[in-house]
N, C-alpha and C positions, 0 to 999 in steps of 0.2 A: 448671476447672483452666486455669491461664495457662500457655501454650505456653514462654513465654520463661523463665518459672521451671522448667517440667520439664527443659527442655533443660539449664540451668545446674545442676540438682540432679543429672543424670545424666553430664554432659560428661565426668567422670573416668572413666568406665566405656567409653567409646568408642575405637576406633581411630584413627588419624589421617585415613583414609579416610571413616570415619563421623561424625569430626567435622566434617569438610569438606561433609557434608550437613545436619549439626545447624546450620551457621552458614547453609547456604541456607536453612533453614527461618527462622531467625532473621531474617535479611536481608529476606525476602519474606512475614513473616508477616501484613501488613496484607491481602494478597491471596491468601494460601496457600488460601483457598476456592475460587478461581477457577483452581487450578493443577491439572492431573491429575497421577497418579503417572508417566506416560510423559513428560510433559514436565519434571517433576524429573529423570528418570533420563537423559534427553538433555543436559540443563542440566550435570549432574555426572557425566557420562559413566560411568554406571553401571547396572546392570540392575534393573528394577523391584522384583525380590526383595530385592535390597541396601536399596532403600528401606525395604521393609517391615521389614526387620531393625532397621534406625535406629529406626523407630518403636517395636517390640517393647521395645528397651533403652532408650528414653525412658519406657515406662509405657504403651503404648498396644498394641491389638489389631491395628491396620496404619493405613495412612495416611488412610483415610476416617472410621477411629475416632478419629485425632488431631483431624481438621479437627472433627468433630463435637462433641467433647469441650473442645476449648479455643478455637474461633474467638470465639465471642462474649463470652467471659470475657478474652480476651487484648487485642482490639481495641475501644477505648472507641468508643461511637456517634458521637463527635464526628469519629474518624478514619476512621469506615467509609464506602465510597464505593458507588455502585450497583453492582450487579452487572456493568450493561454498560459502566460506566466503567473497572473493573478489566480486564473482557475487553479493553477498547481499547487500554489501557495495555501490558497484556502481548502484544497481537500487533501492536504499533506497530512494533517495530524489525524481525522477522524478514522481513516481504515487500519493506522497503526494501533491505535487506543482500542479500537473494536477486535484486531487481532490478538492483541494481548489477553482480551478477557473471554476470547473464544477459543483459542488453541488448546487442544488436546494433549494435557500434559502427561496422561497414563500413557499415550502412545509415544511420547517424548521418553519417558523412564524407562517404558519395556524395551524399547530399540536400543537406549543408552548402553543397558544393564547387558543385552546380549552381545553389546559389540565389546564391553570390559571384561565380563565374566566368563562368557562362554568363548572369548576371543576370535569372533566371528571377523572374517575379510570383509572389508568395505570396499565397495566401487561408488564412484561418483561420476553418472553421466549428464553432462549437457554440451550446450553449442550455442553460437551465436553471442549475444551481448551476455547474456546469464554466464558465460564462462568466466568471467571474472571472478563472480561469487563463488562458482564452483572452486575455482584456485585458491580462493580463499580458506574455504571449508577444507581443501586437501591438506594445504599447508599447514593449518591449525591442527589438523588430525595426526599429519606426522610430527609435530610437535609434541603432541601428547603420546607417541609410540604406538599410534596405532595402524594396524598393518591396511592401508589403503591403496587405492587406485584410482588415479582421473583419467576417464576416457572421453574425448570428444571426437575422435576420428572413426567414421563408419568401417573403415578399413583397417582398424586396430586390430592385429592376430589374437589379443586377447579379449575381444570385443563379447565371447562367448563363454569365457572360462569363467563361469559365474556359480556352479553348482554349489549349494550350502553358504552362498554370500549373501550379505546386505547390500541392496541395491538403492541408492539414492539418485532420482531424476530430478533435476532443476528446470524450470519454466516460469519466466517472469509473468505472461501472459495466460498460460496454460494450454496454449494451443502451440504445439510442435510437432511437426510432421516427421522429424527424423527421431524424437523420442518415442512417436508412436509405434513408427517402423520396427525400432530396435526393441521395445517392449513386446511386440506382437511375436518377436522371433526368440526373444528370449525365456519365455514362458516353455519352452520345449527342454529347457536345459537346467531346470528345477533350481532357482534361485531361493534362499532360505526365505527372504521377504523383500519387497519392493515397496519403497517409501515416496510418494511424490511431494514435492516443495513447490507449491505456485501461488502466484500473487492474487489468483482469483479462484473462486469455487468451481467455475465452469472449468473444464478441460476436454480435450479430445481423446485423452488417453485413460480416463477414470477407470474404465473396466479391467484394466490391466495392472491396477493398483491395488495392495493389501492396505495399506495406510495411505491417507491424503490430508496433508496439512496446509493448509491456504489461508490467504486473507481476503479481502474484500474491498479491494481499491476502485476509486471512482472516477479516475483522471484519464482513462485510455484515449489518447489523442491518433487520429486513423490519417494517413496520406497516402493516397493510391493503394487502399487495399492492406497497407502495412500498418502493424498495430505498433504503437510505444508507450506502454505501460509506465508511466513515468514512476509513479511511487510505488508500484510492486517490488523493484529492487530492493527498498526499504524493509519491506515485508518478508521477503526472503533472507536478507540478511537477520531480521530478527528471529525468524525461526530458525537459522543454523545456528545462530548463539545461543537459541534455546537449548539445543543438544550439547553445545560445548560446555555450558554450562554444567548441564546435568552430567553430563561423562566425567567432567573433573570431580563431580562427588563419589565416583566411585573408585578414581586414581589414589 
């Protein structure tokens, strides 16, 4: 059965609200098997039972039955994407929007003001895949004539030259043994303040932070105990850019 054809055949029987739900099915048919009935209900601002009624009117026993009977015949093999890719695309926007609404701008403004007005030296510490974002932050701070250092080597001789300085630590997943070990040691050297920027609220180094700015990503993939927080990098970039924009206000 072809979902688009079934919708077209039954469209005249539907109410205005039901047509809106059918339109949602038609727009998202390529990833419909990766979307839950709860997600459809939330997006359409209706109850799950209303979704089921629409599926019944189109000719199916329910939402799962609709997916089971139509997905393979509706979507060509060339159009199909891997399940992980569909989940990634579906979950990309929500964590970013949530981060925008929840980020603590008072902390951003306070730290930005201290960097510029008090001319505090900044240290950025990162490792692994997050290092590319740290390099972006570092080079942008340099362009704004901020006194900044990038540290990613645990044997760096300047690793603990941090007294009175502002430290940023970046972690996409929020779980980083190198950052945890680093922060555990630097507490003895009296940094001015420590800011953690992570993709998730949960982290294994929370107790060492003065401020924690984070997102709330939903798409963490795990392979052989290794985490792949795919959308988290966009959340980190969003928070980093918020600092950059705020610092520009003081320059």
